[in-house]
N, C-alpha and C positions, 0 to 999 in steps of 0.2 A: 631777537628778543631783547628788549631794552628795559632795564630796571627803571622804576619811577622814583625820583628823589622826593622824599617826604620832608627832610630837614637836612641842612648843612651849615656847619660853623667851622671855626678854626681848628677844633679838636676832632670832630667826627662827622660822619655821614650816615643818615638813616634812610634806607631804601625799601621799596616794595618790590621784592623779587618775583618775576613772573614764573608760572609753572613751565617746566621744560628746560629751564636754564640750570646747567651744572654749576656748582659753586667753585670748586677747586680744580686746578689743572692737574693732570696726571698723564703718565705715558699711555694709559688705556683710554683716555678721553680724547677723541678726535674732533670734537665740535667746540665752538667758542664757549668760553666759561665766564663766570662773573669776574674772576681774576683778570681775564683778558680785557673785559670791558673797563675795569679800573685802570689797567695799564695803558689802554688806548685813549682814555678820556681825561685822566687826571695825572698831574705831575706831583703826586704826593711824595713825602719823604720815604714812604714804604713801597711805593709803586713798583720799583724794580728789584726789590729785595724778596726773593722767593722764600727765604727763610721766615719772613714775616707774613707770607701769603697775602700781600697787598693790603694789610691792615684788617683782614677778616678775623674776627674773634669767635665766631660761631657759624654754624652752617644749617642749611635746610636741604632736604632731599630734593632731587631734580624735579619731581612732579609736585612738590609742595610749594605753594605761593606764600608771599607775605613778608613781614617785617624782618629786616636784618640791620645790624649796626656795623659800620666800618670805621676803624681808627685811622687817624691821619699821621700819628707819630708813635714811636716805640713806647713813650711814656703813657700815652692814652691807651694803647693796646694792652700794656701790662696792667693798667688800672682796671680796664674792662674785663680782662681775663681773670683778674683776682675776684671781681664781683661774681662772675660765673662760677668760679671754683668754690666760693663761699656761699653760693646759692642765694645771693641777695637780689638777683635780677628776677623779675616775675614775667613770664611769658604766657600768653593766652592763645590757644589754638581753637579753631572751629572745625568740627568734623561731623559728617553724616555717616552714621553706622547702621548696619543691618540689625533689625530686631528692636524690641523695646527694652532699653537698658534700664535695669532696676537694681537697687533703689535709684530714685531720680537724682541723687547726689551722694558723693562719698569720696573715699580715698583708697587708692590701690597701691600696694607694695608687693612687687614681684621681682625675682632675680632673672636677669637676662644674660645670655651668652651666645656666641656665634654657633650656628648650626653645624654639626659634624657632617651632615649629608650635603649641605649647600653653604659654602663659605661666604656667600654673598647675602645670606639671610641670618636672622637671629631668632631665638626661641626662649621661652621660659624654661630655665634649667636650674636644678639644685646646684648650688655652688657658684652660680653666676653673679654678676655685679647687681646689687640691689637697686631697684628703681622705685621712685615714688611719684604718684600722679593724683591730683584731685580733679574731680569732674562735677559738672552740673548739666542735667538735661534741660535744654531750652525749649524743645518742642518734640512731641511725638507725631508721626505721620502713619496713617493706616495702610496706604497703598499708593501705587502709581495711578495717575488719572487714565492713562492709556492701557486698557486690558491686554493689548498685544505685547506690552513690555513687562507685564506683571507675571513673573515666574511663580509657580505654585508654592515653591519653597519659601517665598518671602513672607516674613511675619512682621511687616511694618518696618519703620525706620525711626531713628532718634537723631535729632540735631543736638550736638553736645559741645559745651565749652570745656576745654581741658587746660589744666595748669601743671605742667611737669615740674617737679621739684628737682629732678636729676636730668641729665642730658645725654642719655645713652643713645647710640645709633638705632634708629627705627623704633624707639621706645614706645611711642603712642600706638603705632601700627601693630606691634607685636602684642602689647598688653591688651588691646581691644580684641584682637583675634583670639587670644587665650581665654577671654571672658565670653567668647561666643558671639561677639558683636564686631566683626571686621569692618574696616572702613570701606564704604561704597567706592568702587572703581580702583581699588588697590590690587593690581594684577599679581603682586608677589604673595600676598597674605590672605586673599579671599578664597583661593581654590580655583581651579580651571573653569569648572562649570559656572560657578557664580560670577567669576570675572568676565566670562563671555557674555553673560546676561546683562551685567552692569554696563558693559561697553555700548550697549544699544541705546542707553540714555544718559550715561555719565562717562565722558571720554577720558577722564583722568581721576586719580584718587582725590576724594573730597576731603582735603586737609589744607587748612589755611592758617598761617601765623597772623593772628588778627591784632595783637597788641603786645607792647613791651614796656616795662617800667624799670628804670635803672637810675642810679645816682650819676649825674653828669660829672665826669672827671675834672672839669674846669672849676666847678663851684660846689660840688657835692649835693646839688639840688635834685630833688626827685623829678625825673623827666619821663613823661608818658607819651607814646606815639601809637597811632592806630592805623590800620590799613583795612578799608572796607572789603567785604566779600566780593571777589571779582565777578565779572559778568557771566563767565562760563558756569560758575557755581550757583549764582542766583537763578540762572536759567534752569538748572537742575531742580532747584526747590520748587519752581513753578510747575514741574511735572508731577508733583506729589499732591495728594488730597488728604 
C-alpha cells in the first residue's frame, strides 16, 4: 500500500493515504505503516526521530483514506500542530451513512470518551471530551440496486460532507452512530448484523478525507489540497439507486 504524493516542497509533504494503511508504528502493529514508508523513502530531518513520528502531525484511522500533511522539519511540525490545536485547519470528510440524515445540514456537539467495556472503542458519554462537527447532506439514496443486497432494515442512505471542528479519536464514526446513522461498512460501530450485510457490497468503512485547508508555515498563505473519492468508494455509489 503506497501513499500518493499530492504536493511536496521544502517544508512539507501532502499525501493521499490509501485505506488499510496504519499511520503510526506501535508494538501492537506488525504490518508496515506510514511511518515506515516515510523512513524507507525519505531522508528528512525527522525521518529517524520517533519522538517526532516522522513528521506526522495528525492521523487517519487505518480504514479511512485521504489527505494527510507530513512536516519535514521540527519548526514546520510545531507550526502545523499549533494550527491543529487552535482549530484553524479545516478538514472535509465524505461519508456514506445509513438512513436519511435530517435536517440536511447542521452542527453536532457531543462529549466522547473511551468505552468502559471496550477500550478500543469510544462512545458518547457525559463528562467526556466535547466534540464539534458540522455537516451537509450531498445526496440521499433510496436503496441498493441489487435486491439481494438490500436488507429489510435499510432505510436509505445519505452521502454526507463533514467538517470536524475538533479531532477526537473516532469522532465522526461515533457521533454518526449516536445519531442513528452509522457509517456504511464500519465494522466497529454499525453492529454485527448490519456490518455483515454491509460487507456484501462495501468492503471497508465509507469514510474519506477529501480536502484540507491550512496556512502554509513558509508563507502563511492559505493552502487547499483535495483527494478525489477512491475507486472502491465510487464503485459503492454505483450500486445505489
